C-alpha positions as CSV (number, residue, x, y, z in Angstrom):
1,M,-31.0,-118.0,-12.2
2,A,-33.4,-116.1,-14.6
3,N,-33.7,-112.1,-13.3
4,Y,-36.4,-109.7,-14.1
5,P,-36.3,-105.4,-13.6
6,I,-39.7,-104.4,-12.2
7,H,-41.4,-101.6,-13.2
8,R,-44.7,-99.6,-11.7
9,M,-47.7,-100.3,-13.8
10,G,-50.0,-97.4,-11.7
11,K,-48.9,-93.8,-11.2
12,D,-45.6,-92.4,-9.6
13,D,-46.2,-94.3,-6.0
14,S,-48.0,-97.1,-7.7
15,T,-47.5,-100.6,-5.4
16,L,-49.1,-102.4,-8.6
17,L,-46.0,-103.9,-10.5
18,G,-45.0,-106.3,-13.4
19,A,-41.5,-107.8,-14.3
20,I,-39.7,-107.9,-17.6
21,T,-37.8,-111.1,-18.5
22,S,-33.7,-110.1,-18.4
23,F,-30.2,-111.5,-19.8
24,Y,-29.0,-109.8,-16.7
25,S,-26.2,-111.4,-14.7
26,D,-26.9,-111.1,-10.4
27,E,-24.6,-108.6,-9.7
28,Y,-25.8,-106.9,-12.6
29,A,-29.1,-106.6,-11.6
30,D,-27.9,-106.8,-8.4
31,R,-26.1,-103.6,-8.3
32,M,-28.8,-101.7,-10.9
33,C,-32.3,-102.4,-10.2
34,T,-34.2,-100.5,-8.0
35,L,-36.4,-103.6,-6.7
36,H,-36.4,-106.9,-9.2
37,L,-37.6,-111.1,-9.2
38,R,-34.5,-114.1,-8.7
39,D,-36.1,-117.4,-9.8
40,E,-35.4,-119.7,-7.3
41,I,-36.3,-123.5,-7.8
42,H,-36.8,-125.2,-4.4
43,K,-37.3,-129.3,-4.0
44,D,-39.5,-130.6,-1.7
45,E,-39.7,-133.9,0.6
46,K,-41.1,-135.9,-1.8
47,G,-38.8,-134.8,-5.1
48,H,-40.7,-132.3,-7.1
49,L,-39.1,-128.9,-7.9
50,T,-41.3,-125.7,-8.0
51,K,-40.2,-122.1,-9.5
52,Y,-40.0,-119.6,-7.0
53,Y,-39.2,-115.1,-7.0
54,R,-37.5,-113.3,-5.0
55,L,-38.3,-109.8,-4.5
56,R,-35.0,-108.4,-4.2
57,A,-34.3,-104.4,-3.6
58,H,-31.3,-102.2,-3.9
59,E,-32.3,-99.6,-1.6
60,P,-33.2,-101.1,2.1
61,H,-36.7,-101.9,3.0
62,T,-38.6,-102.8,6.0
63,I,-40.9,-105.4,6.0
64,E,-44.1,-103.1,6.1
65,M,-42.5,-101.8,2.9
66,A,-42.4,-105.0,0.8
67,L,-45.7,-105.8,2.3
68,Q,-47.3,-103.4,0.3
69,Y,-45.9,-104.8,-3.3
70,E,-48.7,-106.4,-6.1
71,I,-46.7,-107.9,-9.2
72,H,-47.8,-109.3,-12.0
73,C,-45.9,-112.8,-12.9
74,P,-42.9,-112.8,-15.2
75,V,-44.1,-116.2,-17.0
76,C,-47.6,-115.7,-16.7
77,S,-48.3,-111.9,-17.4
78,T,-52.2,-112.6,-15.8
79,G,-51.2,-114.2,-12.2
80,M,-51.3,-112.6,-9.7
81,L,-47.8,-113.6,-7.2
82,K,-48.2,-114.5,-3.4
83,Q,-45.9,-114.4,-0.6
84,V,-45.0,-117.8,0.4
85,G,-42.1,-116.9,2.3
86,R,-40.7,-113.5,4.7
87,C,-38.4,-111.2,3.9
88,L,-34.9,-112.3,4.7
89,N,-32.9,-109.6,5.5
90,S,-33.5,-105.8,4.1
91,H,-32.7,-106.1,0.6
92,E,-33.4,-109.5,0.6
93,L,-37.6,-109.9,0.6
94,G,-40.5,-112.0,0.6
95,L,-40.4,-115.7,-2.0
96,Y,-43.3,-115.9,-4.3
97,V,-45.0,-118.1,-6.5
98,C,-47.7,-117.5,-9.3
99,P,-50.8,-119.2,-8.3
100,V,-52.0,-119.5,-12.7
101,C,-48.3,-121.1,-13.1
102,E,-48.8,-123.8,-10.1
103,K,-52.3,-124.2,-11.1
104,R,-50.9,-125.2,-15.4
105,N,-48.1,-127.3,-14.0
106,E,-50.4,-129.3,-12.2
107,H,-52.0,-130.2,-14.7
108,R,-49.3,-131.2,-17.2
């Protein structure tokens, strides 16, 4: 799976985030990144594969903290990720999808 370190795009305490591609291992990203996305591939009941992103945090987050972020897609950079799944725990936060990339994939 790919890991995408996250950086703040606005002022010091901004909740607007961007993600960059990296070659970080899962272990390295978990240890070194304050926030990062990890891609996950899910198969639906019809066998279609969908790429999702799990927001992961080094420091524990509450649900309220996790919901405040607005994240640009690490692939297309234009779409804002939409949360489609809940937090699993205080470090494995919401599951996200990019509506822009999803729409592009529908037309293929």
